[in-house]
PDB file of N, CA, C and O in Angstrom:
ATOM      1  N   UNK A   1      15.352  77.377 123.053  1.00  0.00           N
ATOM      2  CA  UNK A   1      16.344  76.844 122.718  1.00  0.00           C
ATOM      3  C   UNK A   1      16.749  76.654 121.501  1.00  0.00           C
ATOM      4  O   UNK A   1      17.922  76.834 121.176  1.00  0.00           O
ATOM      5  N   UNK A   2      15.866  76.283 120.720  1.00  0.00           N
ATOM      6  CA  UNK A   2      16.053  75.656 119.325  1.00  0.00           C
ATOM      7  C   UNK A   2      16.157  77.072 118.469  1.00  0.00           C
ATOM      8  O   UNK A   2      16.725  76.875 117.395  1.00  0.00           O
ATOM      9  N   UNK A   3      15.754  78.455 118.671  1.00  0.00           N
ATOM     10  CA  UNK A   3      15.934  79.470 117.925  1.00  0.00           C
ATOM     11  C   UNK A   3      17.213  80.015 118.234  1.00  0.00           C
ATOM     12  O   UNK A   3      17.639  80.895 117.485  1.00  0.00           O
ATOM     13  N   UNK A   4      17.966  79.613 119.296  1.00  0.00           N
ATOM     14  CA  UNK A   4      19.147  80.044 119.472  1.00  0.00           C
ATOM     15  C   UNK A   4      20.073  79.139 118.624  1.00  0.00           C
ATOM     16  O   UNK A   4      20.930  79.750 117.984  1.00  0.00           O
ATOM     17  N   UNK A   5      20.059  78.138 118.535  1.00  0.00           N
ATOM     18  CA  UNK A   5      20.898  77.033 117.766  1.00  0.00           C
ATOM     19  C   UNK A   5      20.791  77.494 116.293  1.00  0.00           C
ATOM     20  O   UNK A   5      21.796  77.500 115.583  1.00  0.00           O
ATOM     21  N   UNK A   6      19.639  77.863 115.850  1.00  0.00           N
ATOM     22  CA  UNK A   6      19.567  78.378 114.372  1.00  0.00           C
ATOM     23  C   UNK A   6      20.289  79.409 114.040  1.00  0.00           C
ATOM     24  O   UNK A   6      21.019  79.511 113.054  1.00  0.00           O
ATOM     25  N   UNK A   7      20.021  80.429 115.130  1.00  0.00           N
ATOM     26  CA  UNK A   7      20.570  81.800 115.076  1.00  0.00           C
ATOM     27  C   UNK A   7      22.019  81.338 114.990  1.00  0.00           C
ATOM     28  O   UNK A   7      22.775  81.817 114.145  1.00  0.00           O
ATOM     29  N   UNK A   8      22.368  80.509 115.767  1.00  0.00           N
ATOM     30  CA  UNK A   8      24.076  80.447 115.887  1.00  0.00           C
ATOM     31  C   UNK A   8      24.490  79.568 114.510  1.00  0.00           C
ATOM     32  O   UNK A   8      25.560  79.729 113.923  1.00  0.00           O
ATOM     33  N   UNK A   9      23.711  78.849 114.204  1.00  0.00           N
ATOM     34  CA  UNK A   9      23.795  78.044 112.814  1.00  0.00           C
ATOM     35  C   UNK A   9      23.905  79.094 111.588  1.00  0.00           C
ATOM     36  O   UNK A   9      24.827  79.005 110.778  1.00  0.00           O
ATOM     37  N   UNK A  10      23.011  79.990 111.510  1.00  0.00           N
ATOM     38  CA  UNK A  10      22.872  80.891 110.484  1.00  0.00           C
ATOM     39  C   UNK A  10      24.320  81.576 110.462  1.00  0.00           C
ATOM     40  O   UNK A  10      25.129  81.526 109.535  1.00  0.00           O
ATOM     41  N   UNK A  11      24.484  82.326 111.885  1.00  0.00           N
ATOM     42  CA  UNK A  11      25.696  83.245 111.986  1.00  0.00           C
ATOM     43  C   UNK A  11      27.175  82.197 111.396  1.00  0.00           C
ATOM     44  O   UNK A  11      27.755  82.470 110.345  1.00  0.00           O
ATOM     45  N   UNK A  12      27.533  81.169 112.179  1.00  0.00           N
ATOM     46  CA  UNK A  12      28.299  80.359 111.508  1.00  0.00           C
ATOM     47  C   UNK A  12      28.392  80.119 110.061  1.00  0.00           C
ATOM     48  O   UNK A  12      29.423  80.362 109.434  1.00  0.00           O
ATOM     49  N   UNK A  13      27.164  79.570 109.443  1.00  0.00           N
ATOM     50  CA  UNK A  13      27.317  79.332 107.985  1.00  0.00           C
ATOM     51  C   UNK A  13      27.583  80.773 107.235  1.00  0.00           C
ATOM     52  O   UNK A  13      28.275  80.848 106.220  1.00  0.00           O
ATOM     53  N   UNK A  14      26.998  81.826 107.809  1.00  0.00           N
ATOM     54  CA  UNK A  14      27.409  83.496 107.105  1.00  0.00           C
ATOM     55  C   UNK A  14      28.723  83.511 107.030  1.00  0.00           C
ATOM     56  O   UNK A  14      29.172  83.589 105.887  1.00  0.00           O
ATOM     57  N   UNK A  15      29.694  83.445 108.142  1.00  0.00           N
ATOM     58  CA  UNK A  15      30.813  83.597 108.306  1.00  0.00           C
ATOM     59  C   UNK A  15      31.700  82.508 107.527  1.00  0.00           C
ATOM     60  O   UNK A  15      32.742  82.811 106.947  1.00  0.00           O
ATOM     61  N   UNK A  16      31.214  81.309 107.574  1.00  0.00           N
ATOM     62  CA  UNK A  16      31.975  80.345 106.707  1.00  0.00           C
ATOM     63  C   UNK A  16      31.991  80.746 105.320  1.00  0.00           C
ATOM     64  O   UNK A  16      33.111  80.686 104.813  1.00  0.00           O
ATOM     65  N   UNK A  17      30.900  81.205 104.441  1.00  0.00           N
ATOM     66  CA  UNK A  17      30.292  81.672 103.310  1.00  0.00           C
ATOM     67  C   UNK A  17      31.302  82.944 103.143  1.00  0.00           C
ATOM     68  O   UNK A  17      32.043  83.060 102.167  1.00  0.00           O
ATOM     69  N   UNK A  18      31.255  83.660 103.962  1.00  0.00           N
ATOM     70  CA  UNK A  18      31.701  85.305 104.065  1.00  0.00           C
ATOM     71  C   UNK A  18      33.351  85.380 103.741  1.00  0.00           C
ATOM     72  O   UNK A  18      33.896  86.092 102.898  1.00  0.00           O
ATOM     73  N   UNK A  19      33.970  84.438 104.660  1.00  0.00           N
ATOM     74  CA  UNK A  19      35.504  84.363 104.277  1.00  0.00           C
ATOM     75  C   UNK A  19      36.072  84.431 102.968  1.00  0.00           C
ATOM     76  O   UNK A  19      36.830  85.235 102.424  1.00  0.00           O
ATOM     77  N   UNK A  20      35.374  83.125 102.517  1.00  0.00           N
ATOM     78  CA  UNK A  20      36.191  83.026 101.090  1.00  0.00           C
ATOM     79  C   UNK A  20      35.667  83.953  99.952  1.00  0.00           C
ATOM     80  O   UNK A  20      36.185  84.002  98.836  1.00  0.00           O
ATOM     81  N   UNK A  21      34.632  84.652 100.331  1.00  0.00           N
ATOM     82  CA  UNK A  21      34.236  85.813  99.356  1.00  0.00           C
ATOM     83  C   UNK A  21      35.380  87.104  99.368  1.00  0.00           C
ATOM     84  O   UNK A  21      35.964  87.697  98.461  1.00  0.00           O
ATOM     85  N   UNK A  22      35.393  87.219 100.743  1.00  0.00           N
ATOM     86  CA  UNK A  22      36.585  88.213 100.874  1.00  0.00           C
ATOM     87  C   UNK A  22      37.873  88.070 100.333  1.00  0.00           C
ATOM     88  O   UNK A  22      38.499  88.951  99.743  1.00  0.00           O
ATOM     89  N   UNK A  23      38.240  86.918 100.561  1.00  0.00           N
ATOM     90  CA  UNK A  23      39.426  86.717  99.844  1.00  0.00           C
ATOM     91  C   UNK A  23      39.386  86.437  98.554  1.00  0.00           C
ATOM     92  O   UNK A  23      40.462  86.216  97.998  1.00  0.00           O
ATOM     93  N   UNK A  24      38.334  86.390  97.897  1.00  0.00           N
ATOM     94  CA  UNK A  24      38.181  86.354  96.466  1.00  0.00           C
ATOM     95  C   UNK A  24      38.164  87.507  96.028  1.00  0.00           C
ATOM     96  O   UNK A  24      38.936  87.660  95.081  1.00  0.00           O
ATOM     97  N   UNK A  25      37.439  88.645  96.409  1.00  0.00           N
ATOM     98  CA  UNK A  25      37.355  89.994  96.425  1.00  0.00           C
ATOM     99  C   UNK A  25      38.900  90.571  96.292  1.00  0.00           C
ATOM    100  O   UNK A  25      39.298  91.322  95.401  1.00  0.00           O
ATOM    101  N   UNK A  26      39.533  90.138  97.190  1.00  0.00           N
ATOM    102  CA  UNK A  26      40.806  90.892  97.683  1.00  0.00           C
ATOM    103  C   UNK A  26      42.075  90.140  96.560  1.00  0.00           C
ATOM    104  O   UNK A  26      43.087  90.731  96.184  1.00  0.00           O
ATOM    105  N   UNK A  27      41.767  89.014  96.263  1.00  0.00           N
ATOM    106  CA  UNK A  27      42.740  88.544  95.057  1.00  0.00           C
ATOM    107  C   UNK A  27      42.321  88.987  93.645  1.00  0.00           C
ATOM    108  O   UNK A  27      43.117  89.013  92.707  1.00  0.00           O
ATOM    109  N   UNK A  28      41.062  89.324  93.549  1.00  0.00           N
ATOM    110  CA  UNK A  28      40.825  90.058  92.145  1.00  0.00           C
ATOM    111  C   UNK A  28      41.485  91.514  92.285  1.00  0.00           C
ATOM    112  O   UNK A  28      42.085  92.026  91.340  1.00  0.00           O
ATOM    113  N   UNK A  29      41.331  92.160  93.551  1.00  0.00           N
ATOM    114  CA  UNK A  29      42.063  93.512  93.807  1.00  0.00           C
ATOM    115  C   UNK A  29      43.618  93.622  93.558  1.00  0.00           C
ATOM    116  O   UNK A  29      44.186  94.608  93.089  1.00  0.00           O
ATOM    117  N   UNK A  30      44.226  92.406  93.965  1.00  0.00           N
ATOM    118  CA  UNK A  30      45.532  92.434  93.825  1.00  0.00           C
ATOM    119  C   UNK A  30      45.774  91.943  92.356  1.00  0.00           C
ATOM    120  O   UNK A  30      46.838  92.333  91.874  1.00  0.00           O
ATOM    121  N   UNK A  31      44.939  91.113  91.508  1.00  0.00           N
ATOM    122  CA  UNK A  31      45.285  91.175  90.107  1.00  0.00           C
ATOM    123  C   UNK A  31      45.372  92.435  89.506  1.00  0.00           C
ATOM    124  O   UNK A  31      46.302  92.718  88.750  1.00  0.00           O
ATOM    125  N   UNK A  32      44.507  93.180  89.775  1.00  0.00           N
ATOM    126  CA  UNK A  32      44.331  94.640  89.127  1.00  0.00           C
ATOM    127  C   UNK A  32      45.637  95.342  89.410  1.00  0.00           C
ATOM    128  O   UNK A  32      46.223  96.002  88.552  1.00  0.00           O
ATOM    129  N   UNK A  33      46.087  95.171  90.687  1.00  0.00           N
ATOM    130  CA  UNK A  33      47.366  96.237  91.064  1.00  0.00           C
ATOM    131  C   UNK A  33      48.412  95.685  90.530  1.00  0.00           C
ATOM    132  O   UNK A  33      49.337  96.399  90.145  1.00  0.00           O
ATOM    133  N   UNK A  34      48.458  94.328  90.409  1.00  0.00           N
ATOM    134  CA  UNK A  34      49.727  93.679  89.721  1.00  0.00           C
ATOM    135  C   UNK A  34      49.850  93.939  88.149  1.00  0.00           C
ATOM    136  O   UNK A  34      50.912  93.937  87.527  1.00  0.00           O
ATOM    137  N   UNK A  35      48.480  94.179  87.573  1.00  0.00           N
ATOM    138  CA  UNK A  35      48.546  94.449  86.154  1.00  0.00           C
ATOM    139  C   UNK A  35      48.883  95.968  85.928  1.00  0.00           C
ATOM    140  O   UNK A  35      49.333  96.431  84.880  1.00  0.00           O
ATOM    141  N   UNK A  36      48.591  96.681  87.085  1.00  0.00           N
ATOM    142  CA  UNK A  36      48.831  98.277  86.803  1.00  0.00           C
ATOM    143  C   UNK A  36      50.540  98.500  86.982  1.00  0.00           C
ATOM    144  O   UNK A  36      51.295  99.161  86.268  1.00  0.00           O
ATOM    145  N   UNK A  37      50.760  97.916  87.869  1.00  0.00           N
ATOM    146  CA  UNK A  37      52.161  98.078  88.224  1.00  0.00           C
ATOM    147  C   UNK A  37      52.824  97.215  87.165  1.00  0.00           C
ATOM    148  O   UNK A  37      54.005  97.557  87.109  1.00  0.00           O
ATOM    149  N   UNK A  38      52.572  96.273  86.330  1.00  0.00           N
ATOM    150  CA  UNK A  38      53.334  95.710  85.159  1.00  0.00           C
ATOM    151  C   UNK A  38      53.241  96.683  84.162  1.00  0.00           C
ATOM    152  O   UNK A  38      54.102  96.580  83.288  1.00  0.00           O
ATOM    153  N   UNK A  39      52.391  97.657  84.035  1.00  0.00           N
ATOM    154  CA  UNK A  39      52.311  98.324  82.808  1.00  0.00           C
ATOM    155  C   UNK A  39      52.778  99.400  82.923  1.00  0.00           C
ATOM    156  O   UNK A  39      53.006 100.008  81.877  1.00  0.00           O
ATOM    157  N   UNK A  40      53.155 100.159  84.430  1.00  0.00           N
ATOM    158  CA  UNK A  40      54.009 101.304  84.507  1.00  0.00           C
ATOM    159  C   UNK A  40      55.388 100.647  84.272  1.00  0.00           C
ATOM    160  O   UNK A  40      56.241 101.284  83.654  1.00  0.00           O
ATOM    161  N   UNK A  41      55.602  99.638  84.647  1.00  0.00           N
ATOM    162  CA  UNK A  41      57.016  99.057  84.658  1.00  0.00           C
ATOM    163  C   UNK A  41      57.716  98.978  83.130  1.00  0.00           C
ATOM    164  O   UNK A  41      58.858  99.274  82.779  1.00  0.00           O
ATOM    165  N   UNK A  42      56.583  98.464  82.368  1.00  0.00           N
ATOM    166  CA  UNK A  42      56.617  98.625  80.904  1.00  0.00           C
ATOM    167  C   UNK A  42      57.143  99.916  80.387  1.00  0.00           C
ATOM    168  O   UNK A  42      58.029 100.018  79.539  1.00  0.00           O
ATOM    169  N   UNK A  43      56.507 100.909  80.983  1.00  0.00           N
ATOM    170  CA  UNK A  43      56.380 102.254  80.507  1.00  0.00           C
ATOM    171  C   UNK A  43      57.907 102.880  80.851  1.00  0.00           C
ATOM    172  O   UNK A  43      58.551 103.640  80.127  1.00  0.00           O
ATOM    173  N   UNK A  44      58.293 102.351  82.146  1.00  0.00           N
ATOM    174  CA  UNK A  44      59.517 102.774  82.660  1.00  0.00           C
ATOM    175  C   UNK A  44      60.491 102.116  81.631  1.00  0.00           C
ATOM    176  O   UNK A  44      61.312 102.765  80.982  1.00  0.00           O
ATOM    177  N   UNK A  45      60.342 100.946  81.557  1.00  0.00           N
ATOM    178  CA  UNK A  45      61.228 100.013  80.733  1.00  0.00           C
ATOM    179  C   UNK A  45      61.654 100.982  78.942  1.00  0.00           C
ATOM    180  O   UNK A  45      62.681 101.293  78.340  1.00  0.00           O
ATOM    181  N   UNK A  46      60.429 101.100  78.762  1.00  0.00           N
ATOM    182  CA  UNK A  46      60.484 101.916  77.274  1.00  0.00           C
ATOM    183  C   UNK A  46      61.109 103.247  77.268  1.00  0.00           C
ATOM    184  O   UNK A  46      61.734 103.686  76.303  1.00  0.00           O
ATOM    185  N   UNK A  47      60.901 103.956  78.513  1.00  0.00           N
ATOM    186  CA  UNK A  47      61.481 105.383  78.472  1.00  0.00           C
ATOM    187  C   UNK A  47      62.878 105.089  78.997  1.00  0.00           C
ATOM    188  O   UNK A  47      63.586 106.096  78.977  1.00  0.00           O
ATOM    189  N   UNK A  48      63.344 104.239  79.357  1.00  0.00           N
ATOM    190  CA  UNK A  48      65.064 103.935  79.768  1.00  0.00           C
ATOM    191  C   UNK A  48      65.354 103.578  78.317  1.00  0.00           C
ATOM    192  O   UNK A  48      66.264 104.221  77.794  1.00  0.00           O
ATOM    193  N   UNK A  49      64.801 102.759  77.659  1.00  0.00           N
ATOM    194  CA  UNK A  49      65.253 102.163  76.373  1.00  0.00           C
ATOM    195  C   UNK A  49      65.456 103.578  75.438  1.00  0.00           C
ATOM    196  O   UNK A  49      66.504 103.801  74.832  1.00  0.00           O
ATOM    197  N   UNK A  50      64.375 104.423  75.423  1.00  0.00           N
ATOM    198  CA  UNK A  50      64.480 105.568  74.628  1.00  0.00           C
ATOM    199  C   UNK A  50      65.570 106.683  75.091  1.00  0.00           C
ATOM    200  O   UNK A  50      66.057 107.417  74.231  1.00  0.00           O
ATOM    201  N   UNK A  51      65.910 106.794  76.307  1.00  0.00           N
ATOM    202  CA  UNK A  51      66.864 107.522  76.565  1.00  0.00           C
ATOM    203  C   UNK A  51      67.881 106.928  76.378  1.00  0.00           C
ATOM    204  O   UNK A  51      68.723 107.734  75.984  1.00  0.00           O
ATOM    205  N   UNK A  52      68.369 105.709  76.460  1.00  0.00           N
ATOM    206  CA  UNK A  52      69.906 105.142  76.421  1.00  0.00           C
ATOM    207  C   UNK A  52      70.019 105.534  74.872  1.00  0.00           C
ATOM    208  O   UNK A  52      70.920 106.296  74.522  1.00  0.00           O
ATOM    209  N   UNK A  53      68.896 104.895  73.725  1.00  0.00           N
ATOM    210  CA  UNK A  53      69.081 105.391  72.478  1.00  0.00           C
ATOM    211  C   UNK A  53      69.770 106.938  72.080  1.00  0.00           C
ATOM    212  O   UNK A  53      70.688 107.271  71.332  1.00  0.00           O
ATOM    213  N   UNK A  54      68.779 107.735  73.034  1.00  0.00           N
ATOM    214  CA  UNK A  54      69.117 109.134  72.964  1.00  0.00           C
ATOM    215  C   UNK A  54      70.509 109.498  73.235  1.00  0.00           C
ATOM    216  O   UNK A  54      71.082 110.337  72.541  1.00  0.00           O
ATOM    217  N   UNK A  55      71.153 108.820  74.349  1.00  0.00           N
ATOM    218  CA  UNK A  55      72.072 109.093  74.994  1.00  0.00           C
ATOM    219  C   UNK A  55      73.545 108.545  73.628  1.00  0.00           C
ATOM    220  O   UNK A  55      74.496 109.220  73.233  1.00  0.00           O
ATOM    221  N   UNK A  56      73.189 107.286  73.300  1.00  0.00           N
ATOM    222  CA  UNK A  56      73.945 106.874  72.340  1.00  0.00           C
ATOM    223  C   UNK A  56      74.198 107.595  70.961  1.00  0.00           C
ATOM    224  O   UNK A  56      75.305 107.725  70.438  1.00  0.00           O
ATOM    225  N   UNK A  57      72.933 108.067  70.427  1.00  0.00           N
ATOM    226  CA  UNK A  57      72.930 109.225  69.214  1.00  0.00           C
ATOM    227  C   UNK A  57      73.524 110.272  69.844  1.00  0.00           C
ATOM    228  O   UNK A  57      74.447 110.576  69.088  1.00  0.00           O
ATOM    229  N   UNK A  58      73.548 111.088  70.885  1.00  0.00           N
ATOM    230  CA  UNK A  58      74.333 112.351  71.214  1.00  0.00           C
ATOM    231  C   UNK A  58      75.813 112.075  71.140  1.00  0.00           C
ATOM    232  O   UNK A  58      76.586 112.818  70.536  1.00  0.00           O
ATOM    233  N   UNK A  59      76.241 110.792  71.884  1.00  0.00           N
ATOM    234  CA  UNK A  59      77.416 110.328  71.864  1.00  0.00           C
ATOM    235  C   UNK A  59      78.170 110.059  70.516  1.00  0.00           C
ATOM    236  O   UNK A  59      79.325 110.418  70.287  1.00  0.00           O
ATOM    237  N   UNK A  60      77.451 109.460  69.766  1.00  0.00           N
ATOM    238  CA  UNK A  60      77.753 109.315  68.181  1.00  0.00           C
ATOM    239  C   UNK A  60      77.833 111.010  67.635  1.00  0.00           C
ATOM    240  O   UNK A  60      78.626 111.355  66.758  1.00  0.00           O
ATOM    241  N   UNK A  61      76.983 111.863  68.238  1.00  0.00           N
ATOM    242  CA  UNK A  61      77.223 113.195  67.168  1.00  0.00           C
ATOM    243  C   UNK A  61      78.419 113.968  67.994  1.00  0.00           C
ATOM    244  O   UNK A  61      79.024 114.830  67.356  1.00  0.00           O
ATOM    245  N   UNK A  62      78.789 113.749  69.274  1.00  0.00           N
ATOM    246  CA  UNK A  62      79.810 114.280  70.187  1.00  0.00           C
ATOM    247  C   UNK A  62      81.177 113.887  69.819  1.00  0.00           C
ATOM    248  O   UNK A  62      82.171 114.564  70.081  1.00  0.00           O
ATOM    249  N   UNK A  63      81.183 112.858  69.250  1.00  0.00           N
ATOM    250  CA  UNK A  63      82.270 112.068  68.889  1.00  0.00           C
ATOM    251  C   UNK A  63      83.290 112.851  67.949  1.00  0.00           C
ATOM    252  O   UNK A  63      84.515 112.730  67.961  1.00  0.00           O
ATOM    253  N   UNK A  64      82.333 113.889  66.925  1.00  0.00           N
ATOM    254  CA  UNK A  64      83.206 114.640  65.906  1.00  0.00           C
ATOM    255  C   UNK A  64      84.038 115.957  66.712  1.00  0.00           C
ATOM    256  O   UNK A  64      85.013 116.607  66.335  1.00  0.00           O
ATOM    257  N   UNK A  65      83.239 116.047  67.940  1.00  0.00           N
ATOM    258  CA  UNK A  65      83.959 117.366  68.566  1.00  0.00           C
ATOM    259  C   UNK A  65      84.865 116.730  69.514  1.00  0.00           C
ATOM    260  O   UNK A  65      84.951 117.512  70.461  1.00  0.00           O
ATOM    261  N   UNK A  66      85.694 115.544  69.767  1.00  0.00           N
ATOM    262  CA  UNK A  66      86.612 115.283  70.546  1.00  0.00           C
ATOM    263  C   UNK A  66      87.887 116.260  70.240  1.00  0.00           C
ATOM    264  O   UNK A  66      88.071 116.788  69.143  1.00  0.00           O
ATOM    265  N   UNK A  67      88.532 116.381  71.101  1.00  0.00           N
ATOM    266  CA  UNK A  67      89.811 117.010  70.829  1.00  0.00           C
ATOM    267  C   UNK A  67      90.634 116.321  69.935  1.00  0.00           C
ATOM    268  O   UNK A  67      90.769 116.776  68.799  1.00  0.00           O
ATOM    269  N   UNK A  68      91.325 115.079  70.337  1.00  0.00           N
ATOM    270  CA  UNK A  68      92.106 114.275  69.273  1.00  0.00           C
ATOM    271  C   UNK A  68      91.185 113.226  69.107  1.00  0.00           C
ATOM    272  O   UNK A  68      91.041 112.435  70.039  1.00  0.00           O
ATOM    273  N   UNK A  69      90.553 113.094  68.093  1.00  0.00           N
ATOM    274  CA  UNK A  69      89.864 111.898  67.814  1.00  0.00           C
ATOM    275  C   UNK A  69      91.041 110.760  67.472  1.00  0.00           C
ATOM    276  O   UNK A  69      92.193 110.992  67.105  1.00  0.00           O
ATOM    277  N   UNK A  70      90.519 109.686  67.661  1.00  0.00           N
ATOM    278  CA  UNK A  70      91.572 108.582  67.307  1.00  0.00           C
ATOM    279  C   UNK A  70      92.231 108.455  65.887  1.00  0.00           C
ATOM    280  O   UNK A  70      91.551 108.776  64.912  1.00  0.00           O
ATOM    281  N   UNK A  71      93.223 108.109  65.753  1.00  0.00           N
ATOM    282  CA  UNK A  71      93.628 107.844  64.699  1.00  0.00           C
ATOM    283  C   UNK A  71      94.354 109.084  64.044  1.00  0.00           C
ATOM    284  O   UNK A  71      94.759 108.776  62.923  1.00  0.00           O
ATOM    285  N   UNK A  72      94.627 110.294  64.361  1.00  0.00           N
ATOM    286  CA  UNK A  72      95.326 111.495  64.308  1.00  0.00           C
ATOM    287  C   UNK A  72      96.583 111.624  65.158  1.00  0.00           C
ATOM    288  O   UNK A  72      96.703 111.321  66.345  1.00  0.00           O
ATOM    289  N   UNK A  73      97.612 112.192  64.230  1.00  0.00           N
ATOM    290  CA  UNK A  73      98.845 112.429  64.950  1.00  0.00           C
ATOM    291  C   UNK A  73      98.666 112.941  66.352  1.00  0.00           C
ATOM    292  O   UNK A  73      99.373 112.352  67.170  1.00  0.00           O
ATOM    293  N   UNK A  74      98.128 113.606  66.688  1.00  0.00           N
ATOM    294  CA  UNK A  74      97.948 114.589  68.230  1.00  0.00           C
ATOM    295  C   UNK A  74      97.497 113.161  69.095  1.00  0.00           C
ATOM    296  O   UNK A  74      98.014 112.915  70.185  1.00  0.00           O
ATOM    297  N   UNK A  75      96.492 112.275  68.484  1.00  0.00           N
ATOM    298  CA  UNK A  75      96.237 110.988  69.713  1.00  0.00           C
ATOM    299  C   UNK A  75      97.375 110.212  69.558  1.00  0.00           C
ATOM    300  O   UNK A  75      97.677 109.620  70.595  1.00  0.00           O
ATOM    301  N   UNK A  76      98.150 110.002  68.563  1.00  0.00           N
ATOM    302  CA  UNK A  76      99.403 109.123  68.701  1.00  0.00           C
ATOM    303  C   UNK A  76     100.364 109.516  69.861  1.00  0.00           C
ATOM    304  O   UNK A  76     100.849 108.706  70.651  1.00  0.00           O
ATOM    305  N   UNK A  77     100.628 111.158  69.868  1.00  0.00           N
ATOM    306  CA  UNK A  77     101.545 111.643  70.414  1.00  0.00           C
ATOM    307  C   UNK A  77     101.134 111.366  72.035  1.00  0.00           C
ATOM    308  O   UNK A  77     101.866 110.847  72.878  1.00  0.00           O
ATOM    309  N   UNK A  78      99.835 111.833  72.214  1.00  0.00           N
ATOM    310  CA  UNK A  78      99.500 111.556  73.571  1.00  0.00           C
ATOM    311  C   UNK A  78      99.472 110.364  74.251  1.00  0.00           C
ATOM    312  O   UNK A  78      99.756 110.198  75.437  1.00  0.00           O
ATOM    313  N   UNK A  79      98.989 109.237  73.161  1.00  0.00           N
ATOM    314  CA  UNK A  79      99.197 108.140  73.658  1.00  0.00           C
ATOM    315  C   UNK A  79     100.781 107.397  74.153  1.00  0.00           C
ATOM    316  O   UNK A  79     100.985 106.477  74.944  1.00  0.00           O
ATOM    317  N   UNK A  80     101.705 108.180  73.369  1.00  0.00           N
ATOM    318  CA  UNK A  80     103.035 107.809  73.852  1.00  0.00           C
ATOM    319  C   UNK A  80     103.439 108.628  74.704  1.00  0.00           C
ATOM    320  O   UNK A  80     104.400 108.208  75.348  1.00  0.00           O
ATOM    321  N   UNK A  81     103.037 109.784  75.008  1.00  0.00           N
ATOM    322  CA  UNK A  81     103.485 110.651  76.322  1.00  0.00           C
ATOM    323  C   UNK A  81     102.738 109.878  77.630  1.00  0.00           C
ATOM    324  O   UNK A  81     103.228 109.944  78.757  1.00  0.00           O
ATOM    325  N   UNK A  82     101.958 109.414  77.448  1.00  0.00           N
ATOM    326  CA  UNK A  82     101.423 108.747  78.582  1.00  0.00           C
ATOM    327  C   UNK A  82     101.741 107.259  78.723  1.00  0.00           C
ATOM    328  O   UNK A  82     101.389 106.679  79.750  1.00  0.00           O
ATOM    329  N   UNK A  83     102.338 106.658  77.826  1.00  0.00           N
ATOM    330  CA  UNK A  83     103.121 105.362  78.093  1.00  0.00           C
ATOM    331  C   UNK A  83     104.600 105.719  78.562  1.00  0.00           C
ATOM    332  O   UNK A  83     105.261 104.899  79.198  1.00  0.00           O
ATOM    333  N   UNK A  84     105.042 106.847  78.259  1.00  0.00           N
ATOM    334  CA  UNK A  84     106.582 107.436  78.807  1.00  0.00           C
ATOM    335  C   UNK A  84     106.422 107.752  80.165  1.00  0.00           C
ATOM    336  O   UNK A  84     107.361 107.589  80.944  1.00  0.00           O
ATOM    337  N   UNK A  85     104.849 108.381  80.699  1.00  0.00           N
ATOM    338  CA  UNK A  85     104.731 108.954  82.023  1.00  0.00           C
ATOM    339  C   UNK A  85     104.565 107.561  82.838  1.00  0.00           C
ATOM    340  O   UNK A  85     105.078 107.392  83.944  1.00  0.00           O
ATOM    341  N   UNK A  86     103.929 106.756  82.285  1.00  0.00           N
ATOM    342  CA  UNK A  86     103.676 105.273  83.306  1.00  0.00           C
ATOM    343  C   UNK A  86     104.944 104.797  83.418  1.00  0.00           C
ATOM    344  O   UNK A  86     104.929 103.769  84.095  1.00  0.00           O
ATOM    345  N   UNK A  87     105.918 105.061  83.091  1.00  0.00           N
ATOM    346  CA  UNK A  87     107.123 103.991  83.399  1.00  0.00           C
ATOM    347  C   UNK A  87     107.883 104.650  84.404  1.00  0.00           C
ATOM    348  O   UNK A  87     108.885 104.111  84.873  1.00  0.00           O
TER     349      UNK A  87
END
């Protein structure tokens, strides 16, 4: 009967020590996953910033191609036409 108690004590002690080790290992794995996700999110944010810059640069370049740029006589006429149509 003494050997059974010592076996049970050994298994219980092993389980008590094993659970925190497993939890600790999973925490480290989660930290690595968080770091990877954070890096990916930073890369995506950087790409979005670059895309936004490109779009604004394209918009500035395309401003010269507008049919009636602001400040021209045609733009004034079109604005007055819209005001008349709205009434």
